[in-house]
N, C-alpha and C positions, 0 to 999 in steps of 0.2 A: 405584621412584624414591626418590632418599634424603629421609627425613621433612624434615631440614633444610631443603632446598630447596624440601620441598612447603612447608613453614609460611612462609619467606621469601615466597616466590609468594602466599601465602593474605592474610599479612599488609600484602602492597603495597596488595592489592581490598577489603581489609572495612575497616569502620568500630571494628573493635576498639580501635584506641589513637589514632585521628587521624580527622578527619572527608574525607570526599572528596566531590571536586565533583559536584554532582547535575545541575547545569542547571540550565533552566527548567521549572517543573513543564507536564508536560501533564495537564490537569484529568480529562479525561473517561476516558482513558485511566489514570491515576491511582485511578479512582474504582470502574471496572471491574473494574482487579486486587484491592483491597482486598475489593467486593462477593464475585469470585469465589473467594478465598479461604476462604471461609466454611465450604463446604459439603466434603467432604475427598474433591480432584481434584486432579489435576494440572494446573497453569497454563501454556501453551506460548505465550510471546508469540513472532511471526510478523511480518516485513515487511522491506523491500526493507534493506541494505546501507545503515547511514548514518541513516536514518529515526529513530534516538534508542532502540534497544531497550536498549541498556547503561544508560545514563541514566533509562532508564523501571524498572528492576532495583532502580537504586537508590534511588528515587525512592521505588521501596516497602518497599524494606529500611530505608529510614529511618525512615518512617510507622511499620513493624511493630516498631521497635526494642523501646520500653517502659523505656526506662534498663536494659536486658539485651542487650548488645551482645554478645557469646559467642553469645547464641542462634540469630545471623543466622549463616552463610555467604555469602558469592558465591566462586566460581571465575569467570574467563573465560580459555576455553579456548585462546583469539587471544593472550594470554602468549606472549612468544616464548621463554621458559625451559621452555616445553613441548616438547622435541625430540622427542619420539617420545610415540605416540598409545596404548595398546593396552586390552584389555579390562578388566584387573583393578588401571588407574588409577583409577577413582573410587575401589572401594573403597579403594585406598589413600591418595584423599586425605579420606576420609569416616575413617577411622581415624585419621590426624593429627589431625583436628579434636577429634574426640571425644577423645584421648588428651592434648592441650595448650590445648585450651579449655573443655573440661567443662561442656560446654552445664546450665542449669539446669532446663529445660524442652522442650516438644518442639523442637526447631528447626527453621527454615525455611531452607531451599538454594535458592541460585541459581545456574544451570546455565546459565552462558551463552554461545552458540557449541555448543551442546554436539553437535553432530550430527560435530563432528570428531574425538569419540571413539568407536573400534566397540564395536556390542553394546551402548549406553550404553542400551537400551530396559529392558534385563533388571534393571540395576541400579536403575533408577527405579521400575520395577514393584514391585520386590520392597522397596525402602523402603517406598513408599508405601502399598500392601498392607499390609506389620507394621506399619503407623503409628509410625515411628521419626523420619520429620520430613516437614516439608509440601515441596514440591518445585515449583520456580519454572524453566522452561525455556525459554531463547532461541534462535531461530536465521533466517536469512536467506531458509530454502525454504518455500513455499508446502506442499509435502510432505513438511514435518518431521515428521508423524504419520499418514502415509499408509502403505500394505503393511502388513509385519509388527505394528508401534506403534500402527496402529490398531484391530487387528485386538487384539490384547494388553490394549488400553487404552481399550475399549469402552466409553462412559458414566462413562469415569474422569477423563476431560480438560476441561478448558474452554479455549476462543482466545481470544488477542486480537490483533488484525492492526492495525498501528501504520503508518501509511501517514508522507509527509512533511507538513509542518504543513497545514493546512485553514489556509482566507483567514483566518479569526476568528485561530486562532492567530499569523499572519504578524502580524498588528494587532497581537498584545498583546507578540511578540517585539522589536516596532519602539514601544510603551510608547505604541499607541494602545486604551486599554481600549473594546471596543461591551458597553453592558448591557443594552440593551433598544432598542426601535424609533426614540425619540427620539433616541438617541444616532446612529442609520445617518443620518437627518435632517440632523442638524444638523452632523456630522463629515464629510458627503458627497464634500466638495472633498478634504479629506486621504486618505479611502479610498480616491476616484477614484486619486488618486497612486500611491496602494503599490499598487493594483492594476496597476498599467504596469507596477510593479518584479516584482510576484509573478507578472505575464505573463510576465515575460522571464528572471528567475533562478529561477524555483519555490518550494518551500518547504525545503528541506532544512535541518534547524535552523543546522547549522555555516553554509552555503553564508550564509544570512540573516541571520548573524552577520558573516559575513569580508568583509572588502574583493577578496580574489582571487576570486570567484565563480567567473568561467569555468574555471581552473586547479583549482579545487575539484573540480567537475563531471567534468570530463575527468578526474580521477587516479579518481573514484565509478566512472565508468563502466568504464575498466581492472580497477578489483580488485572488480566484477560481474562479469565475463566471465574474470578470471583465476581467480579466488578460487570463487567460487561456481561457476562450471559447468567451465572449460577444466582446472583441476587435481583437481576433484572427479571429473568421468566422465572424466577422462587424454585429454583429446580432441587427437588430434594436428591434425588440420585447423584451428587456433585461427584463421588468418586469415580463413576461411570463417566461421566461427560471428561474426566480428568485424566482416565483409563483411555479415550478413544482420542483426545489433543497427543498424548503421549503416543499412540501408537503411529497415527499420521505423522508426526513430527519426525518419528525414524525410521519411517518409511516413504522418505520424500522421493518424487521421479519413480515409483513404483505403482504398478496399476494394482487398483482394489477395488471390490463390490460390496455394499452392505451387508448381502448376505456370509461373505468369507470373513467379516469379522464377528457377525453373531454369536458363533460358538464362543470366538476367543476371549470376546468380552460378557458375554451370558448376557447381551441386555435382546432387545425385539429390534428387529429391521426397521419397522418403523420410528423407535427410538433412535437410533442411529441414523435413520434419515434427518431427522428432526434435531440431532443434536451439531449434525454435519451441518446443516443450515446455521446455526448457532456461530458454530466455530467461524464458517464465510464472515456471515453477517459482522462477525468482532474483528473483522481483518486480521485473522490470526493467520489462515491458510487460503487457498484459492484449489481449485480442481481445472484441470485440462480436461474435455470430450476427444475421443475417438472421433476421428475425420468418417464421416458414412455420409453417401448420398441418400441415404433412409434416416428419416430421422426417426423413426424407431426403432432401428440398429444401433446409432447413437445414444440414444437413450438406454438402451440397453447395457450397452459397452461398459467394460471396467472402464474407469477414471484414474487420471493419473492425482495427487496431490506436490505442492509444493508450498513451503511456508513462505510470508511476509518475508522473511528476513533467514539468511542460512544461519548468522548467530545463536537464534533462537532455536533453531533444528537442532545446533550444534552441541548447546545447552542441556538438552531433555535427551537427546540421544545418546552421548560421552562421546563417542568413536565414527562421527559422520567426520570432521573433518580431517580425518585418516583417509575417505575415498573420498578424493580429489571430484572425480569424476559426476558423484551425483551431487556435489556442491555445485560444482563448476554447471550443470547443469539449472538448477536451483536459481542460480545468479541470472542465469540467460532468459529461464522463465520469469524473473519478478521485470526485468526491463521491457519482457516482450506483452507482459501483462500491463506494466503503463501505456505502453503503445496503443493495447487494445483500449484501453479506455481514454482515451483520447482522440482517437480516431472511430469513428460509429462504423466505418465501415469494414472496419477491420477485426479478424475472429481467429484466434488462436485453437490447434488441435494437437492432438500427436495423430499418427498414422501405423495402423499395424496389418499385415495380409494374413492368407490364413497360414502361410509356412513361418509365422513366427519374424519374419524380416518387418524391424521396426524404424521410423523417421519420428525423433525427438517432437519436432517444432513444424508446424504446416501450418502456415500465414496465408489468410485466403481474403481477400481484401472485395466483396460483392459476390462476382458470379465465378469471379477466378480465381488460382490459388496461386499468389502474388510470389513464394518462398518457401523455399524446402532446409531446415537446417538440423544438421546431428550435431551433438557436441561428445568431445571425446578427450582423456586426459592425453594421450598419447597413439597413435598411428604407427609405433616404432615394429611392435609387431606384426608378423605378415596378417596373421586369421582375422583381430583385431581389424585390422587397414581393409580386409577383404570383405567381413562382413558389412562394416560402414558406407564400402561405398556400393554395395549389390544393392543393399535398402535404398539406396537414398536414389539410384538410378533406375530402381522398378520402382517407388513410388512416382520418380521424375513421369516415366511411361505411363503408367495407369491415372495420376493426377495431370498429365499436360503441362508441366513446368520445369523450365530448363533454368531456372533461378536458384544453384546447390549450392551450398553451404556446408564445410564442417569447422566447429569452433572448438579448437585443440588449447594445450598450456600455453606450449611455445612454439609452435610449427607454422610454418606461414610456405605456400606452395600454390601450386594449380597441377590439378590433375585431369587429362582427356584419354575417358575411357566410352567406348558403346557411342561416338558421336554426341559427347555429353563431356560440357566442360566442369569442370567441381574446383572449386575455391575453397582452399583452407586457409582458417586466419588464427592469430593466437588469444585469446581470450581479453587480455588486456587490451591490444590494440581495439577490437572488437567494441569493447566495451568505452572506450574512450573518442574513437573514431567515428561513431554512432552517433556522439552528444555534443560535436563539433562544430 
């Protein structure tokens, strides 16, 4: 690629001669990034498209500049002027940067959406091993560091998974700061009002700040499927993939098997299995398995589906926002999924017995069950309350766990039954208390 063209592209995405829009800080991710850069490892920023990875990269770059702008290089491989991707492109970019910017110390190189470049892992490994630069890469695929690269870079990389905004971050974007537990109580009316909006439109940063929320969400859905799956894997039956994605997002919190979907979509179980792995890899959704002491039973049992963002599911399903129970369950599922990624000892399941008694979330830490969680909009109805409590108690006995919780919309209480203590906490308080 021509050096002058390369330099023009690089100049547009870097802080050498101008300031770039860095958006609102994602403080927790930013701290993780700065901390992770201290050891000599490659930092990988992974997450669903439009969750804020590129802005996080710019925030990191700005934090690390220390008045030496020429020591930072940002390359955005989604720039349309990159008309062709080939293995030598990274070396050409690197040499152009060295020639024209002449960094005065070890440069920090940000490679945004790096998966677009073939054989990028060889360049990254070489630069990292020779100590020629600190490398930060990003991509929308959860398998960014799988396969060959994972083997090549064993022990040489650390990952940051970026999700759409948490509820606490959402409130910050709405200029409502929650600093302590007293804030949670004193600002609860505003908090609950914003939670309804969060439950409907989710936490994609641009969506939160935009008026055209639904249109943006529908665009994100199409972009994720087209750019991160159909084009990447050269899928011919793109409409079948989209139908499967719509089916999943219309059935969040429900149990599914690939066999049950086969007739509905008219494609083979193998294709459903493959397409489902692509959807999960693109971070559009995730599955939770049923808990069982038998690995074989666990693998055969139906799985529950959750969207990576409740707003995305609502935009596709149209009416999901009216079913607060499933929406609340999805939000809780996302928060637990984050914890699972951060803690390698934590595993998240659901529980169900032969009498169809069910517990939404089982938190397993090592060999022990740490907590059982039910999500229920309201316990006002006697039958609903009895069903939720009996399921929790049965699971508690079977799994030998006494840490029992029901997350409701706005109820707070403690129930003692059958020598068990069940705590009830409002969703808004659980989302904020857990993150203070």
